[in-house]
N, C-alpha and C positions, 0 to 999 in steps of 0.2 A: 697235230692233224687228228689224233684220236679224240681230242676234246671237241673238235668241230663235228666229227661223225656222231658223237653222242647227242648233239643238238639238232641233227637233221630231222628226226621225227617231229620235234616241236616246231621247227621252221616250216615243215611241210604242212602241218595242221593249221598253222596261222594262215598260210597261203590258201588252203582249202576254205577256211572261214571267209576270207575275202571273196572268193569265187561264189560261195553259197549266198553271201549277202547280195551280190550283184544279180544272181539268179532270182532271188526272192523279189527284189525290186522290179526288175524288168518283166518277170513272169506275171506279176500282179497287174502291170499295165496291159500286157497282152490279153490276159483273161478278162479284164474289165471291158476291153474292146470287143469281146464276143467270141473268142476262141474257146472251144470245149476243153476243159482240163484233161479229160480222158484221151482225146485225140492228141493233145499236146504231149502227153506221156508216151504215146506210141511213136510219134515222130522223133521225140528226143532219144528214145532207146534205139530206134532204127538208125539214126545218124551216128550214134555211139558205136553201133555194131559195124557200120560201114567204115568208120574211121579206124577202129581197133583191129579189124580182120587183116588188112594188109600189113599192119605193124607187127602183128603176131607172126604172120607168115615169114616176113623178112627176118624177124628175130630168131625164129626157129631154124631158118636156113643157115644163119651165121653163128649158131650156137650148137653145142653138143648136148644140150639139155632136152630130154624127151620124156615128158610126163604123159603117161597113158591115162585115158579117160575111161575108167572102169565103171561098173554099175553103181557102186557106192558113191564115187565121186560125182557122177552125173546126177544121182538122186539128191545129193547134198547141194549141188549147184542149182538144180531146179527148185528145190525148196527155199534156198537162200534168195534166189531171184524173185520167187513168188512173194515172200514175206518182206524182204528188204527193198525191193524195187517196185514190183507191180502193185501190191497192196499199199506199201508205204507212200509211194509217189502219188497214186490216185487219191488216197485219203488226204495227203498233204495239200495238193494243188486244189482239190475241191474245198478244203478248209481255208486255203489262202484266198480263194475267190469269194467265199461266203463271209469270211471275217475281214481280215486286213493284214498288211505286211507286218505291222507292229505286233499284233496278236500272234501271228504265225511264228515270228522269230522268238517271241517270249515263250510260247508253248513248247518250242523245240528244246528249251533248256530243262524240260522234264526228263529228257533222255539220260543224262548222267545219273539222276536219282534212280530211275527204273533200271538202268544198266548196273548200277552199284548193287541194288537189291538182288537182281538176278545173278550177277557174278558171285555175290556172297553165298547165295543159296546153292549154286552149282560148284562152289569151291574154287572158283577162279580168283577170288579175292579173299585172302585170309584175314579174319577179324580177330584182333587181339586188343581188347579194350584197355589193357594195361600198357599198351604201346603208344608212344607219341605219334608214330606213323599212322596208325589206324585212326586215332583221334583227329589228326590233321586232315586225313582224307574225308572223314565224316563231316567235320566242321567246314572244310573247304567246299564240299558238295552242297551243303546247306547255304553257304554264302553265295556260291555261284548261282544256284537256282533262285534263291530269294532276291538277290540283287538284280538279276535279269528280269524276273517277274515284276519287281518294283519299278523298273524302268518303263515297262509297257503299261502297267496298271496306273501309273501316274497320269497317263493320257486317257484314263477311264471316262471322265466327264465328256470328252469328245466322242469316244467310241460308243458310249452307252446312252446317248441322248435320243430324243424322240425322232430325230431325222433318219436314224438307221432302223432296220428291221430287227428287233430283238430275237425273233425266231431264227432268222438266218445266222445271226451272230452266234447264238448258242449252238446251233447245229454245226457251224463252222468250227467252233471250239472243240466240239465232240469229235469231229473228223480229225482235227489236229492232234488231239490227245491219243486217238487210236493210231495215228501215224507215228507218234513218239514211241508207243509200245512196239510197233512193228520194227522201227529202227533199232531199238534196244535189243530186240530178238535177233536182228541181223548182225549186230556187233558180236553177240554171243555165238551165233551159228558160224560166223566167219572164222572163228578159232578152229572148229571142226573141219571146215572146208579147206583152210590153209594147210592143215595137217594131212588131209587126204589128197590135195592137189596143190602142190607148192609153187607152181609156175604162175605167179600173180598176174602177169601180163595176159597169158592165155585164159586164166580164170576170169579176168574182167571181161574179155571178149565173149566167153561163153555165157556169162551172167547177163550181159547186155542183149545177146541174141535170145536167150530164154525169156527175158522180160519183154522183149518186143513181141514175141509170139503170144505170151500170156496177156499182155495189155491189149493187143489187137483183138483177141477173142473176147475179152471183157468189154471192150468198146463196141464191138459189133452187136453184142447182146443189149447194151444199154442205149447207145446212140442209134436211134432208128432213122434219123434224118441224114441222107447222104451228103447234104450241103455242109454238115458239120466238119467234114474232112477238108474243106476248101481253106486255102491260105489267102488272106486278104491284103497283106501289107508286107513291106520289106522288114519292118520291125519284127513281125512274127517269124520271118525267115531267119533273121539275125539271132533272135532269141532261141529258136530251135537249134540252130547250128552251135551256138555258144554253150547252151545247156547240154547238148548231146556230146560235144567234144570234151568240154571241161567238166561239166557237172556230173556226167555219167562215166564216160570212157576213162578220163584221167583220174577222176576222184576215186573210182572203184579200185583202180590199180594202187593208188597212193594209200587208200584206207587199208587195203589188204596187206601192203608192205608194212605200214605203221603198226597194225594190230599184231603182226607176226613178230615185231620187234619189242613192242611195249605193252601189248594186251588191249582188250576192248575198253577198259575204263579210261585209260590214257587218251584214247581217241575220243571217247564221249565227253570228257571233261573240257574239251576245247569248244564245244557247242555254244556256251554262253558268249564267247567272243563275237559270234555272229550277230547277236543282239546289239552289242556295242557298235559294231561296224555298220549295221543297218541304220542305227540312229544317226551316226555321223554322215553317212552317204545321203540319207533322206534329208538331212538338214542342208547339205551342200548342194544337192541337185534337185530335190523336190521342195526345198524351202520350208521344211517342217521345223517347228520350234523345238529347241532343246531346253527342257525344264531343269531346275536345280536338282530335283529328285532323280532325274535321269543321270546326271553326273554322279550323284551319290551311289546310285545303283551300279554304274559302270565301275566305280572304285571298288565296290563290294565284289563284283565279278572278278576283277583282277586280283584282289587279295585272296579270294577263295581259290582261284586257279593256281596261284603260286603255292598255297598251302597244300593242295592236292599233289602238285608236281613235286614238292619237297618230300611228301610221304612216298610217292612213287620212286623218287631218286634213292631214298633210303632203302626201299625194297630191293632195288637193283644192286646196291652195295652189298646187302646181306646175301643175295643170291650169288654174287660173284665170290664173296668170301667163302660161302659154303662149297661152291664148285672147286675153288682152289684147295680148300681143306681136304675134300674127297680125293682130289688128284694127288695130293701129297701122301695120303693114307693108302691109296691103291694105284701106284704109278704104273702097274702093269696092265691096267684096264684102260681101254680106249676112252678118250674124253667124252665122246658122244654117249657112251654107255654109263659113265659115271654121272653125267648131268641128268640122266633120265628121272631119278627119284626126287631130285631137288628143284629142277627148273620148273617154271610155271607152265600152265596148260597151253600157253601159246608158243611154247618151245623157243624161248629167247635164247640167243646165242651171243654171249658177251665177248667171245674171243675172235669170231670170224665175221667178215662182212656178210650181209644177208644175200645180196645179189651176186653170188659167185657159185661155181659148181659145188664147192664143199657145202655151202649153206643149203643146197637143195637135196642133200643126202643122196648123191649119185654114186652108183656102183661102178665097177671097172668097165662095164659095157656102155656106160654113158646113159643109162636109163634112170630117170628120176623116180625114186620110190615114194 
């Protein structure tokens, strides 16, 4: 059973990538039909808030977990929502509209590289160039990013011909790159937010609510036409509901849970899988051709992903060994205090399930610290 628990984060990330691929494909169709990207973001976050709020309320009533929202927690949530949701999604969907599904899925694979650099600078990822773990993570990142980019760039002659508008395509790529930077920052900031407010379900609801307000204000300033808020088809309704419930509400909760267990780089490294899934779904449902180079790029993504996961797995083994060693040396000290100096910044707990009272650092009064 313990072995299955160890694979839960990876399984959850694979499921998220499938949902992201579906969101990318269907959202592209909706935006091309005329829906405003900014209005779409507002509706998406509003739906996510409406779905998450009663779930959080019921969960709080049936649990003794009580995380207080202090000024520091609120500030971090507001900032995280601004960078990781409001700016990220507005930039991404604008880029998706101006460029294409293939380009957007390929550009999103820059997130692991940006996250790896930021995490290394901030000390969340320890670099030891004499270690096979570090070399595996670096080479795996390169393979994932280059493989996914190669899949999309092989379709370059179609994307870059005279039938398309090069100005819009380039602008779309710039929007998508900026979105990648925002997403990487969100992954890093999520570490601080999880430490300050560890109730991930409630955290997701607060983030969706904050993003709804922020996105609405941004849209009111940019979209001057009131008709832009109109919904014209059942496809738009279905897309908004799906992206709001799954793409925002559920994914934020799952991402926060995974990051608290394995760190931001682990989460970011699964992004290239979305490019592979988009290629397969586009071929199956949109009848797009799969080129030989696309298959080669997909193999490269999988190999790189396994290389990074191998390096991360070795990191977890070392962390657990260090924790056990410290416990043997200082058996009179509480486990939570012993692990403080050696565990990673995302406060991994190798001995306890995350979603329990103990994992939330609850005192005797039932208050989550």
